BAFI-523959 format. One record per residue (C-alpha): residue in three letters; x, y, z. Coordinates in pm, whole numbers, plus 50000, padded with zeros to 5 digits. Example, Ala and Ser with C-alpha at 12.3 -4.5 7.8 and 13.67 -1.06 7.14 Angstrom:
<keses>
ALA512304955050780SER513674989450714
</keses>
This chain:
<keses>
MET512196675460778TYR513416655760481SER511796656860140PRO510596624359994ALA512756606459743PRO511536596459396TYR510596560659480ASP509386564959836ALA505716560359734ARG506456527059565PHE508486515159853GLU505666525160098ALA503096507859881HIS504856474859914LYS506076480760268ALA509596476560137CYS512936489460250VAL516576486560135LEU518766467960378ILE522586470860371PRO524766449460597THR528276463560629TYR531576454560795ASN534726476060754ASN533626492060420ALA533836527360537THR535686538660215THR532706529359991LEU529796529560241GLY529126567460209ASP528706567359835VAL526486536559857ILE524196553560108ARG524016585059901SER523096565559584VAL520266547559769LEU518986579259951ALA518616594559608MET516116567359530THR514356561759865ARG514546572360227HIS513546537360339LEU517026525660419ILE518366504160701ILE522116499760773VAL523356469960983SER526846476861118ASP528116441661181GLY530706450061456ALA532716474061225THR536126485161370ASP537006511061096ALA535476545761037THR532006531660966ALA530456548761273ARG531726582961152VAL530336576960804LEU526946568660949GLU526876600361156GLU526796619660836PHE523306606160764PRO521136612361073GLU517986602060873LEU519246565660852GLN517766536361053VAL520846518461200VAL521346485961369ALA524806483861527TYR526376458861755LYS529826443461851PRO531616420461782ASN531446409861424HIS529266378861360GLY529106376160981LYS526896386160699GLY524206359560767TYR523856371061122ALA523686407361005LEU520936399660757ARG518886381761019LYS519246410761266GLY518196434960980PHE515216413660892ARG513896413461250TYR514446450261281ALA512646457560948LEU509706435561061SER509496455761384GLN509266487261179GLY506326473860978TYR508166464660656ASP507156432360466HIS509956432260203ALA513646440360209ILE516006445659923THR519596436760029MET522646453859883ASP526356450559945SER528216479960090ASP531306476159877GLY529976495759586GLN529486467559339HIS525636471459326PHE523916501159160ALA520946517659334SER519606525358994ASP518606489258969LEU516216492559267PRO513186499159043THR513866465758868PHE513146447259199LEU510026469059260ASP508746459158915LYS509336422459009LEU507426429059329ASP504536442659132GLU504426408858948LYS505406383459213LYS504456397559557ASP505786370159778ALA508736357659566ILE512476359859648VAL514086380159364ILE517786375459308GLY519786400459087ALA521356380758800ARG524766394858708ASN526626393658376LEU529376370158479GLN531346376658157GLN531906414058218GLU535206431758273ASN537116426358596MET534756397758698PRO536936375458911SER537356341358742GLN536786323159074ASN533436340359099THR532306325458762PHE533366290358869ALA531936293659221ASN528636305759080LYS528346276458834PHE529146252159122SER526576268959345ASN523956268259069PHE524436231259018TRP523886223359394PHE520896246259400TRP519376226459114VAL520156193859288GLU518486206259609THR515416223559461GLY515076212559104ILE515296248458980LYS517836258958719ALA519226293158820PRO521436318758635ASP522896333358952THR522616320759307GLN525396340759472SER524406375759398GLY523846395559724PHE521466420459549ARG518166404259639LEU514506411059741TYR513286390760036PRO509616386960140ILE510636390260506HIS507066386860624ARG507366350160509ILE510986342560592GLY512216370160827ARG511866348661139MET513146316660992ARG515446298461242SER518726295261065PHE521906276261148CYS524316298460949ASN525816332261039LYS528286336960754TYR528096339460374GLU526496304560353PHE523256319260507GLU522356332360160VAL522376296960032GLU520406283660323VAL517676308860330VAL516806305459960VAL516896267459947ARG514836263460264SER512396290060149VAL511836270259821TRP511216239060023LYS508456258660205GLY506856269059883THR508346304459826LYS508916311759459VAL512236324859328GLU512676348659049TRP515666365858878ALA516116401058759PRO519036414358543ILE521306438158729LYS524546457758663VAL527526451058886TYR530846468258924TYR534046450059012PRO537086472459067PRO540536461958955LYS542036434359158GLY544286456059372GLU541246479259465ARG538896452059586ILE537896449059952SER536476414960034HIS535906397760366PHE535316363960202ARG537826338360332PRO538176310860062GLY539276282960303ALA536886287960598ASP533916301160398ILE534116275260109THR534346247660375ARG531226259760554ILE529416263460219THR530416228060124ILE529236213460451LEU525946232260426ASN525416219060068THR526146183860181VAL523486186360455LEU521026202960215VAL521466175559950LEU520946147860205ILE517766164860336SER516566170059983PHE517076134259880PHE515836117060193TYR512906140060265ILE512096169860041HIS512076151559696PRO510136121559821ARG507636144960006ASP507066166359694PHE506606135859477ILE504056120659705ARG502196154259726THR502206155559340MET500936120359306LEU498176126159560ARG496636153059332ALA494816142859014GLU496216172958822GLY499706164058957ARG499416128658825LYS498186140858486ALA501056166258455PHE503626139358551LEU502196114958303GLU502166142058025LYS505696154058101HIS507526121358165VAL505626095457974ILE503436108757686SER505626138657581ARG507646133057260ASP510846150857365GLU512466117257450SER512336084157267ASN510576052657396ALA514046036257435LYS515326064957659LYS512296065157876ALA512266027457905ALA515976027357979SER515256053258260ILE512666030158417GLY514945999958387PHE517906018158531GLY515686030958825VAL514555995358906PHE518185984058895MET519306011459139GLY516276005059362ILE517415968659418ILE521195971559413PRO522485966859768ILE523606002259861TRP520766008260112GLY520566044760222PHE522386057859907GLN520226044559630MET518326076259555ILE521436098159566ALA523386074959343ALA520426070159108LEU519856107559063ALA523566114759017LEU524136087158756ALA520906096658584THR522186132358544VAL525576119658408MET523746094358172ARG521236120658060LEU518276098258156ASN514826110158251LYS515426117658614GLY511696117058710LEU511296081858575VAL514446070258735ILE513426082059080ILE509916067359033ALA511266033758942ALA513926034059217ASN511126035559472ILE510625997359412SER512485994159732ILE509746008959945PRO509325990660288PRO506405968060172MET508585954759890ILE511705948760093PRO510815913560217ALA510115902259854ILE513345917859733ILE515445901360008THR513785867259950LEU514295868759580SER517895880959629PHE518575848959840LEU517015827259574MET519095843359299GLY522225840259518LYS521855802359522ILE523065802759158TRP526435815459270VAL526895800059612GLY525925764059514ARG525425736859770GLY526295759260056ALA523315781659982THR520625788760247ASP516895797860206LEU516705819960513PHE518975840560727PHE521135819360960SER518905788460920ARG521875766961025GLY522635786561340ILE524535819161384THR528275815661331LEU530895837061164GLU530865813760864SER527025814760832ILE527125852660859LYS529765852960581LEU527925827660369ASN524595846460397ALA526115879560318VAL527875865560011GLN524705849159892TYR522635880159945LEU525205903259777TYR525585881459461GLY521785874459457SER520725910859487ILE523125922159213THR521735894658986LEU518145903659071ALA518865940959003ILE520205932358658VAL517405908458568ALA514645931458699GLY516195961258528ILE516355944858191ALA512785930358232SER511525965658336TRP513155980258031LEU511625956157794ILE508165958157947SER508305996157968TRP509415999757601VAL506385979257491LEU503865997557711LEU505306031557617ALA505056023557246MET501416013157289LEU500486042457515ARG502136069257300ARG500686054756984LYS497226055757140ALA497776092557259ALA498926102656912ALA495896086756748LYS493596103356995ALA495346137056923ASN494876133556547
</keses>
């Protein structure tokens, strides 16, 4: 019979456990387990095909819940196995820690405090990335990961790579995943946000031993390649489906339309010229002949040019299907200016030949670029006038 640990009652109240995936970290695993057991007995260890002395270390703690299998599959696979096991034991939440000793069990109450406030949120431990012995590549990789997380979700994050996390496994524990390695921790958070799960951050301490003493199973070449491929797929999904879906949902709600208008149009944090330039640039990008890549290019360039990304994306939607026939027709009309007497009014109106295909393509290309420039400038001027009138009216009403 084991006496209860100090935080058992709080863990039980939230149906929470600590989940530690481990692979060949026998030298640090015992101390990590002891530090957690000093806080709570609700601890699950997932031995991901360990080939060192991990099994002997686990035998020292008969009170543990252990999931073990062979061969090694990767951290993502271990977390998914652990989530499923925890759900089967009646847990709704799991706090994950690494087994290499870098996380402190004394930070567990911080996650419980967050759980009191945000019951169904994912909580990620935010590290001090400037502390002693912090590997320089970790700082760069985290900034890189934070940037792509923002592109994919619209959320600015202080730390997206920390493995010290709280997961609402009753919401995400049975999510079908495509990743088994380190990239799973990126996939699960991004896809959870897409499904409406909130993400919070909590400050944590972290210990990084001197370089010669570190034990890491992260393989820079293979793992970075997988993470890069995953981010590429997630970015494409976000631009072609998630962002348009979320915008449509926002615009279908009266409160959503009002919030968008106040944030992107009426707000005084940007000048009329900048807002108008954002609209004009969005129209330009919506017409320019790079079909399939307009939204991605528009958002990337808007970020670089520090434009209002919301207005850019809205304006770029000028190329929605009902508008495409008009855009193509106007592009051909504009193209006449450059092609001259060889111009055509319709596709292949003189028969389909290699020469006619070439001529039509050149006319459309030149015409669409011209139309994009003209429409962009016109949209900028009209938007500037309307914004000036609208914001003046809003200011007068407020006064």
